[in-house]
C-alpha positions as CSV (number, residue, x, y, z in Angstrom):
1,M,-18.6,-21.2,-9.9
2,L,-17.2,-17.8,-8.6
3,K,-19.3,-18.0,-5.5
4,D,-17.9,-21.5,-4.9
5,I,-14.3,-20.0,-5.3
6,L,-15.2,-17.3,-2.8
7,N,-16.6,-19.8,-0.4
8,R,-13.4,-21.7,-0.2
9,I,-11.1,-18.4,-0.1
10,E,-13.1,-17.2,2.8
11,S,-13.2,-20.6,4.6
12,R,-9.2,-20.4,4.3
13,L,-9.2,-16.7,5.3
14,E,-10.8,-18.1,9.1
15,V,-8.6,-20.9,9.2
16,V,-5.3,-18.9,8.5
17,E,-6.8,-16.1,10.9
18,L,-6.2,-13.2,8.1
19,D,-8.7,-10.7,6.8
20,A,-9.1,-10.3,3.1
21,T,-7.0,-6.9,2.8
22,N,-3.9,-8.7,4.6
23,A,-4.5,-11.8,2.7
24,S,-4.6,-9.8,-0.7
25,L,-1.5,-7.8,0.3
26,R,0.6,-11.0,1.2
27,A,-0.2,-12.6,-1.9
28,D,1.1,-9.4,-4.0
29,L,-2.2,-8.5,-5.2
30,S,-4.3,-5.2,-4.7
31,E,-5.5,-5.0,-1.2
32,D,-9.0,-5.0,-2.7
33,A,-8.5,-8.3,-4.6
34,I,-10.7,-10.8,-2.5
35,R,-13.2,-7.7,-2.0
36,N,-13.7,-7.4,-5.8
37,I,-14.6,-11.0,-6.0
38,R,-16.8,-10.7,-3.0
39,R,-18.5,-7.6,-5.2
40,T,-18.7,-9.6,-8.3
41,V,-20.3,-12.4,-6.5
42,K,-22.9,-9.8,-4.7
43,S,-23.6,-8.5,-8.0
44,G,-24.9,-11.8,-9.5
45,K,-22.9,-11.8,-12.7
46,Q,-23.4,-15.3,-14.3
47,D,-20.2,-14.9,-16.5
48,A,-17.9,-13.6,-14.0
49,S,-14.9,-15.3,-13.0
50,V,-11.3,-14.8,-11.3
51,G,-7.9,-15.0,-12.8
52,S,-5.7,-18.3,-12.4
53,H,-2.9,-15.6,-11.5
54,T,-5.0,-14.6,-8.6
55,L,-5.8,-17.9,-7.3
56,L,-2.1,-18.9,-7.4
57,Q,-0.8,-16.0,-5.7
58,L,-3.6,-16.3,-3.1
59,A,-3.0,-20.2,-2.8
60,P,0.3,-20.0,-0.4
61,V,-1.0,-17.2,1.7
62,L,-4.1,-19.2,2.4
63,Q,-2.0,-22.4,2.9
64,T,-3.7,-24.3,0.3
65,S,-3.3,-25.1,-3.6
66,G,-4.5,-23.1,-6.4
67,S,-6.6,-26.1,-7.4
68,W,-8.4,-26.3,-4.2
69,L,-9.6,-22.7,-4.4
70,L,-10.4,-23.0,-7.9
71,E,-12.3,-26.8,-8.3
72,G,-12.1,-27.5,-4.5
73,V,-9.7,-30.6,-5.3
74,D,-8.4,-31.7,-2.0
75,C,-4.8,-31.5,-1.7
76,G,-4.7,-32.4,2.1
77,V,-3.8,-29.4,3.6
78,E,-7.3,-28.2,4.0
79,N,-8.1,-31.3,6.4
80,L,-5.0,-31.0,8.7
81,P,-5.5,-30.6,12.2
82,A,-5.6,-27.2,13.8
83,S,-2.1,-27.7,15.6
84,M,-0.6,-28.4,12.1
85,H,-1.8,-24.9,10.8
86,R,1.0,-23.2,12.5
87,L,3.8,-25.6,11.0
88,W,2.3,-25.0,7.4
89,R,2.1,-21.3,8.1
90,S,5.9,-21.5,8.8
91,F,6.7,-23.3,5.8
92,A,4.9,-20.4,3.5
93,L,7.1,-18.1,5.1
94,I,10.2,-20.0,4.8
95,T,9.4,-20.5,1.0
96,A,9.3,-16.5,0.7
97,A,12.8,-16.2,2.5
98,P,16.0,-15.8,0.6
99,P,18.1,-19.0,-0.2
100,E,20.6,-18.3,2.3
101,V,18.0,-17.9,5.0
102,Q,16.1,-21.2,4.1
103,D,19.4,-23.1,4.3
104,R,20.1,-21.9,7.8
105,I,16.2,-22.7,8.8
106,A,16.7,-26.2,7.1
107,E,20.1,-26.9,9.1
108,F,18.4,-25.8,12.3
109,A,15.2,-28.0,11.9
110,E,17.4,-31.1,11.1
111,F,19.7,-30.2,14.1
112,Q,16.1,-29.9,16.4
113,L,14.7,-32.9,14.6
114,A,17.8,-34.9,15.4
115,R,17.9,-33.9,18.9
116,Y,14.3,-34.9,19.2
117,A,14.8,-38.4,17.7
118,S,17.7,-38.9,20.0
119,A,15.4,-37.9,23.1
120,K,12.7,-40.1,22.0
121,S,15.3,-43.2,21.5
122,L,16.5,-42.6,25.0
123,E,13.1,-42.3,26.4
124,T,12.0,-45.8,24.9
125,E,15.5,-47.4,26.0
126,T,14.9,-46.2,29.7
127,K,11.2,-47.3,30.1
128,P,10.6,-49.9,32.6
129,V,9.3,-53.2,31.3
130,S,6.0,-53.9,32.9
């Protein structure tokens, strides 16, 4: 079971383009947190496990859910196209920002989306009919 968890962690490390040390530190864990999981798996200890706290701390950094890391339960994020991972990373960073920064980011995003919607609307209105 721990080997399966490690495989899922490692697959997410590749997707988010982080090494184990940086991911551990971003998750407010010791820099060796993932490396310790690797060591435990390599040692072959059959009764070894990882704490739910560790998985819950790693999940946002790895842009997934704790349930996916623990059991492989698909939450949808794991199947996003590569182009969407940049957006997902941005959301993960925003959740770590202070509330006043989050509000400013939300306002700016709403403004940009409104501009995009307006431009798309004009584009469809001015398209010649064939």
